[in-house]
PAKEFI-330212 format. One record per atom (N, C-alpha, C, O): x negated, y, z. Coordinates in steps of 0.001 Angstrom, whole numbers, plus 500000, padded with zeros to 6 digits. Example, Ala and Ser with C-alpha at 12.3 -4.5 7.8 and 13.67 -1.06 7.14 Angstrom:
! PAKEFI-330212
486810494310507800
487700495500507800
486800496700507800
485764496681508465
487150497750507080
486330498940507140
487100500030507870
486591501138508039
END
This chain:
! PAKEFI-330212
384458668261596118
385849668211595400
385496668409593990
386068667766593109
384659669195593760
384388669575592288
383827667942591657
384054667713590469
383192666990592402
382518665774591871
384013665035591756
384329664536590676
384819664986592766
386071664261592523
386630664610591346
386997663762590532
386756666050591129
387504666588589929
386785666112588766
387494665543587936
385508666208588493
384750665496587551
384892664071587270
384947663616586128
384955663306588454
385017661863588177
386414661705587669
386598660824586829
387426662437588064
389053662233587615
389012662708585902
389675662164585019
388239663638585752
388234664234584273
387592663136583418
388071662723582363
386453662706583987
385586661418583157
386640660300583039
386873659721581978
387213660059584118
388036658744583809
389427659095583161
390057658139582710
389920660207583072
390974660623582170
390412660534580768
390983659879579895
389257661216580554
388564661205579355
388513659804578566
388908659490577443
387916659133579523
387392657708579243
388753656955578981
388777656201578008
389905657087579765
391202656455579499
391792656938578280
392430656145577587
391638658360577866
392271658876576710
391445658315575319
391992658034574252
390100658236575594
389354657613574507
389648656094574312
389730655639573171
389792655384575302
390190653980575221
391651653617574687
392019652582574130
392310654655574985
393820654677574534
393880655036572751
394673654540571951
393057655793572531
392952656106571145
392321654798570476
392936654329569518
391226654211570868
390475653218570392
391638651887570405
391807651145569437
392282651788571543
393370650923571431
394472650900570456
394864649867569913
394995652160570236
396072652696569102
395410652039567828
395989651193567147
394024652558567552
393403652214566344
393239650873566140
393353650490564975
392978649992567066
392799648607566995
394167647987566642
394354647124565784
395061648539567407
396420647990567296
397114648244565829
397878647428565313
396801649287565333
397111649785563899
396394648749562953
396998648163562055
395030648568563234
394199647790562214
394857646205562426
395258645589561438
394915645718563553
395720644501563829
396918644380563121
397035643342562470
397826645174563086
398978645291562401
398939645111560908
399628644338560241
397999645971560485
397527645804558880
396998644290558711
397470643609557801
396226643866559397
395641642485559116
396688641464559222
396667640514558439
397645641573560157
398848640736560388
399482640650559063
399671639565558513
399838641867558503
400808642321557454
399988641470556214
400482640541555575
398920641901556079
397938641183555063
398183639909554973
398685639387553977
397779639187556219
397801637629556081
399158637177556037
399356636046555593
400139637877556427
401675637382556178
401865637398554697
402337636383554185
401524638532553856
401642638527552533
400599637544551797
401009637027550758
399604637306552124
398768636386551613
399433635036551747
399453634347550727
399983634549552851
400615633217553102
401728633057552305
401884631995551702
402679634134552197
403765634250551155
403465634024549921
404205633321549234
402158634663549344
401695634441547976
401202633244547893
401544632641546876
400422632609548709
399944631176548805
401077630191548734
401018629260547930
402232630368549634
403243629486549270
403904629843547926
404331628850547337
404066630849547387
404812630761546105
403852630181545005
404231629523544035
402680630487545268
401820629660544202
401706628216544324
401431627497543364
401935627750545614
401895626292545718
403262625797544960
403274624834544192
404406626585545279
405701626150544616
405555626227543372
406159625366542732
404797627161542646
404716627401541081
403681626284540577
403847625817539450
402661625859541344
401863624941540819
402406623345540705
402013622493539908
403514623202541838
404304621971542077
404979622023540678
404902621087539883
405622623137540441
406436623402539181
405742622811537967
406150621821537359
404681623494537679
403957623372536553
403423621984536306
403387621521535166
402918621175537591
402540619977537331
403629618899537040
403441617859536410
404801619319537602
406042618503537166
406362618782535442
406569617846534670
406358620072535062
406570620490533688
405478619718532958
405705619219531856
404318619617533551
403100618926532735
403468617445532601
403476616868531514
403742616919533658
404197615533533626
405543615151532576
405569614156531851
406422615977532658
407520615863531608
407040616117530129
407540615432529238
406075617087529821
405695617273528587
404679616204528232
404626615909527038
403817615538529115
403124614406528509
403953613206528187
403711612375527312
405046613232529080
405838611941528741
406678612250527476
406891611341526675
407124613394527281
407708613556525895
406767613552524691
407143613155523588
405499614016524937
404361613640524018
404286612210523675
404451611854522508
404034611329524663
403873609874524561
405203609525523833
405092608819522831
406235609860524145
407604609396523534
407566609629521984
407780608743521157
407234611081521667
407255611504520334
406101610834519517
406215610591518316
405074610574520189
403992609665519588
404323608187519241
403770607589518317
405106607738519914
405732606199519728
406762606270518660
406998605337517892
407369607428518646
408479607703517532
407768607695516316
408075606927515404
406715608605516234
405961608806515033
405192607401514629
405268606987513473
404570606807515474
403998605536515154
405280604508514394
405136603862513356
406297604571515088
407408603886514596
407948603986513062
408174603103512235
408068605409513003
408460605927511687
407462605848510594
407768605785509403
406167605854511089
405224605680510192
405235604137509560
405070603757508400
405475603460510691
405597601785510448
406696601598509510
406485600753508640
407805602185509489
409048602072508738
408673602590507360
408928601948506341
408041603808507354
407512604470506097
406710603326505390
406940602929504248
405828602895506151
404794601970505323
405521600776504764
405239600327503653
406477600251505548
407181599067505227
408014599512503934
407928598798502935
408864600724503903
409684600943502705
408599601145501633
408787600505500598
407445601953501688
406631601997500689
406195600651499996
406166600519498772
405872599707500857
405625598349500577
406711597625499641
406463596936498652
407908597920500151
409027597251499442
409272597772498269
409633597054497337
409089599285498121
409234600094496929
408224599747495809
408485599722494606
406932599461496436
405836599052495478
406027597769494770
405648597553493619
406672596892495578
406986595458495352
408067595594494271
407885595092493162
409121596224494555
410289596386493616
409708597110492364
410019596659491262
408909598170492440
408565598652491057
407646597637490298
407679597631489068
406920596876490903
405987595877490099
406555594795489640
405960594031488879
408048594558490139
408767593526489689
409834594038488762
410374593227488010
410175595243488742
410728595775487642
410269595889486222
409267596553485955
410983595249485271
410290595215484019
410284596543483405
411219597271483739
409492596978482639
409427598412482071
410624598478481059
410858597480480377
411313599493480941
412376599567480179
412059600166478916
411319601150478903
412554599671477790
412177600243476423
413616600534475853
414530599712475793
413655601813475455
414973602348474782
414942602584473469
414133603428473084
415701601987472595
415812602014471166
416249603282470836
417336603733471197
415239604018469995
415586605540469715
416731605564468616
417645606388468662
416610604567467590
417460604455466702
417652603131465922
416664602459465624
418793602779465617
418803601287465137
418599601278463544
418852600263462894
418169602357462997
417885602454461629
416566601794461379
415595602017462102
416532600948460313
415162600327460043
415170600063458622
416135599603458012
413983600393458092
413514599958456764
412616598609456799
411857598387457743
412767597664455627
412041596616455662
410486596721455895
409815595788456336
410047597808455594
408624598197455574
408150598775457116
406972598926457439
409096599007457825
408706599689459194
408177598694459936
408330597482459788
407384599425460947
406804598612462081
407379599165463236
408004600225463278
407105598286464320
407667598906465653
406608599784466382
405419599471466437
407041600708466837
406038601756467731
406694602217469051
407881602537469109
405947602233469991
406327602479471236
405887604017471642
404692604284471765
406817604926471826
406637606426471842
406864606629473215
407812606049473743
406124607376473879
406230607718475184
406637609316475212
405848610128474727
407841609735475769
408474610950475685
408461611520477095
408822610749477984
408076612833477458
407906613145478906
408997614440478970
409232615105477961
409566614688480138
410092616000480608
409894616368481930
410534615746482778
409135617256482284
408962617729483444
409907618627484214
410050618697485435
410478619248483327
411514620173483658
412850619699484340
413577620357485083
413007618369483901
414177617879484600
414004617940486285
414918618276487037
412751617578486690
412518617677488190
412613618955488655
413033619235489778
412212619809487773
412311621358488479
413578621814488463
413850622635489338
414572621456487580
416058621901487576
416835621096488749
417555621637489589
416570619737488662
417266618858489500
416545617837490026
416530616729489489
415790618155491275
414822617051491888
415464615740492171
414939614627492139
416835616102492487
417484614771493017
418063613783491837
418593612698492079
417866614370490434
418392613743489392
417650612071489380
416438611955489556
418421611022489184
417878609838489453
416683609435488297
415896608506488482
416682610150487278
415558609808486377
414737610903486217
414254611099485102
414450611779487282
413507612775487078
412140612290487260
411309612650486426
411789611556488188
410488610733488270
410076610203487040
408950610423486595
410987609457486409
410716608480485340
410595609343484055
409767608955483230
411288610424483784
410866611435482925
409728612003483024
408995612068482037
409323612577484356
408041613232484436
406835612302484254
405735612854484206
406891610937484144
405838609991484103
406030609661482569
405038609654481841
407222609402482090
407260609166480644
408120608096480430
408113607191481265
408938608020479366
409990607099479273
409481606481477743
408999607168476842
409714605046477701
409096604643476288
410329604223475600
411267603628476130
410217604683474056
411266604508473393
410705603570472205
409505603701471967
411429602642471434
411153601842470490
411615602760469168
412693603326468992
410560602722468388
410906603584467129
410317602801465866
409131602480465789
411160602562465003
410774601874463605
410337602832462734
411127603675462309
409043602819462368
408667603732461348
407396603005460642
406809602017461082
407085603765459365
406063603124458571
404579603455459169
403663602639459067
404418604774459829
403179604987460433
403296605612461889
404392605945462340
402230605740462531
402219606325463843
402683607814463705
403402608294464582
402290608555462628
402622610007462641
404097610113462571
404706610874463323
404773609268461568
406286609282461228
406739608856462375
407833609394462543
406420608014463463
407122607439464656
407182608696465615
408175609010466271
406160609266465603
405976610667466587
406983611546466074
407695612158466871
407144611695464722
407991612759464076
409355612620464267
410080613600464434
409809611346464254
410921610801464277
411618611043465968
412790611308466237
410594610873466817
410946611206468177
411094612513468515
412034612854469233
410107613485467998
410172615005467823
411431615483467572
412010616315468270
411966614839466336
413146615349465735
414398615107466816
415364615870466835
414294614147467569
415303613641468356
415174614351469518
416241614618470071
414049614779470110
414111615618471406
413812617106471336
414065617804472318
413296617629470248
413102619125470230
414210619962470294
414051621177470411
415399619418470225
416610620561470309
416641620754471832
417324621698472228
416029620031472716
416397619983474190
415010620651474707
413996620171474201
414858621554475522
413688622193476155
413015621163477158
413620620355477862
411776621334477091
410962620414478119
410503619191477671
409579618662478289
411050618573476575
410745617248475962
409481617431475268
409314618454474603
408480616452475363
407375616267474564
406862614911474283
407036614039475134
406301614664473274
405993613306472984
404535613138473385
403627613813472899
404377612207474291
403214612012475161
402116611093474482
400909611335474505
402722609991473870
401908609148473178
402694608238472299
403862607925472533
401984607817471251
402518606799470325
401479605594470143
400260605737470045
402128604470470118
401243603351470173
401917602025469436
403092601773469703
401307601306468656
402045600192468105
402550599364469232
401895599230470266
403718598804469042
404327597836469984
403506596607470227
403005595923469334
403414596396471476
402503595131471832
402708593844471319
401805593021471169
404085593632471005
404569592557470559
405732592873469628
406188594016469644
406265591920468789
407148592121467551
408525591939468489
408891590781468691
409141592807468949
410489592746469836
411651592201468959
412461591360469349
411639592727467835
412763592416466984
412174592091465468
412042592954464599
411883590851465328
411396590314463938
412262590543462905
413451590293463104
411909590974461828
412576591291460867
413131590060460087
412576589017460432
413956589934459253
414454588783458456
413582588688457208
414063588265456157
412272589083457306
411605589213455955
411241587800455161
410697587834454057
END
């Protein structure tokens, strides 16, 4: 009987031990299943995000191509406008402004270039701002180059920013005197 008791005791001990092992394996299996489920959900979310990012990338690349085409078209228009401007400026005859109509019989014709860069600083949209910055040519009658420069300085010194840039004899006799 003692043997039977021992056999039953061993069977109960083994059954208890197997029960504990089974509970441990079941807990581990549940944890693994939960991790697998979480991993699958994460993978699913990542796949959705990847698809969205690919779609965004395609849209961005399409927009970049469109903007590139617009830039090319705008540069083409700019180039054409620049060519028309250059052509118009080359056709435009240089304007020569008469500083004063007073003239002595011994006076010669002088071309005096006067500049004013402050006009552009004060009002860049002024229609003559660029022309004043580069210099405007005035016809001055005077006996000498120095006197022609002085007449221009007297005319423009009262206003700030004006400066006589160059004085040169007129290239041709524009207003021949009746001498």
